[in-house]
Structures are given as C-alpha cells and as structure tokens.
C-alpha positions in Angstrom: 17.3 42.5 -29.2 14.3 41.5 -31.4 14.5 39.6 -34.7 11.2 39.8 -36.6 10.2 38.3 -39.9 7.0 39.4 -41.7 5.5 38.7 -45.0 4.9 41.3 -47.6 1.6 42.2 -45.9 3.2 42.7 -42.5 1.9 39.4 -41.0 4.5 38.1 -38.5 6.0 34.8 -39.5 8.8 34.6 -36.9 9.7 36.6 -33.9 12.4 36.1 -31.3 13.4 38.4 -28.5 17.0 37.6 -27.3 19.1 39.1 -24.5 21.9 41.5 -25.5 23.0 41.9 -29.0 22.5 44.8 -31.3 20.1 45.9 -34.0 22.6 44.8 -36.6 22.8 41.3 -35.2 19.0 41.1 -34.8 18.6 42.1 -38.5 21.1 39.4 -39.5 19.2 36.8 -37.3 16.0 37.9 -39.1 17.5 36.8 -42.4 18.5 33.4 -40.9 15.0 33.0 -39.4 13.3 33.9 -42.7 15.4 31.3 -44.5 14.6 28.7 -41.8 10.9 29.5 -42.1 11.2 28.9 -45.9 12.9 25.5 -45.4 10.2 24.5 -42.9 7.4 25.6 -45.2 9.1 24.2 -48.4 9.4 27.6 -50.0 12.1 27.3 -52.7 13.0 30.9 -53.1 12.5 34.2 -51.3 13.1 37.9 -51.6 14.1 39.3 -48.2 13.8 43.1 -47.9 15.9 44.9 -45.3 16.5 48.6 -44.5 20.0 47.6 -43.2 22.9 48.2 -45.5 25.0 46.4 -42.8 22.9 43.3 -43.2 23.3 43.4 -47.0 27.1 43.7 -46.6 27.3 40.9 -44.0 25.3 38.5 -46.0 26.9 39.3 -49.3 30.6 39.3 -48.1 32.7 36.9 -46.1 33.9 39.7 -43.8 32.5 41.2 -40.7 33.3 44.8 -39.6 36.4 45.4 -37.5 34.3 47.1 -34.8 31.9 44.2 -34.3 31.9 43.2 -30.7 30.2 39.8 -31.3 32.4 38.8 -34.2 32.3 35.0 -33.5 28.5 35.1 -33.1 28.0 37.0 -36.3 30.3 34.6 -38.2 28.2 31.7 -36.9 25.0 33.3 -38.1 26.6 34.1 -41.5 27.6 30.4 -41.8 24.1 29.3 -41.0 22.7 31.7 -43.7 25.3 30.4 -46.2 24.2 26.8 -45.5 20.5 27.7 -45.9 21.2 29.5 -49.2 22.2 26.1 -50.7 18.6 25.1 -50.1 16.7 28.3 -50.6 17.1 30.8 -53.5 17.7 34.2 -51.8 17.3 37.6 -53.2 18.3 40.2 -50.6 17.0 43.7 -51.4 17.5 47.0 -49.7 14.4 49.1 -49.0 14.0 52.5 -47.3 13.3 52.4 -43.6 9.8 53.7 -44.0 8.9 50.6 -46.1 10.2 48.2 -43.5 7.0 46.6 -42.1 8.9 44.4 -39.5 10.8 47.5 -38.3 7.5 49.4 -37.8 6.1 46.5 -35.7 9.2 46.4 -33.5 9.1 50.2 -33.0 5.4 49.9 -32.0 6.0 46.8 -29.8 3.2 45.0 -31.8 4.2 41.5 -32.6 
C-alpha cells in the first residue's frame, strides 16, 4: 500500500510504501503523514483534500466500519490523527477523484 502526500501543485511532501493494508488504510495514513509534515514544518493549519469518502468518515467519526479487517490498526491511526489535530488546525475536504493529484501520481507510479 502507498500513502502519498502532495501539496496543491502536486509536489510530493511525503511518501511511504508499506506491505499489506488497503487503499482505505493508505489514504488514512496519508492524512496522518500530512499532519506530521505540518508539525515538522510548523504549519499551524492545513486543508487536506481526499477523494475518499471513507477517509472523511473515519477521520470525522469515532467509529470504524464493521467490515474493516485491520480495525485495531485503523483505530491507532485515528488516535494519532486526533492527537495531531490538537496541534494542527485541520480542514478535511472531499474532492472528485480526477482532482486528486496524489492519486494520479500513485496510479502512474511517479513519486
């Protein structure tokens, strides 16, 4: 699975390829990595754009879907995001898939 964070121009800020997982978990990890990048670079607030309604639901709620195979892992990621949100102002916005620059880079294998 690949978690990729880009800026608004498509410049890669963080990229990690991890074994196993799913695209849903990778997208959630990308939110975590974006927030960690903001902390490291002293960015006080950020708008993160995602084409994943699942990521929106996981970040905004305390629940994880019943069919999630890696429930404990997802809950740990969600907890890390919650902790980072105390430091970084987060706006999480849904965008259509065709506007997802990180997704296009992953599909093309260019990162």
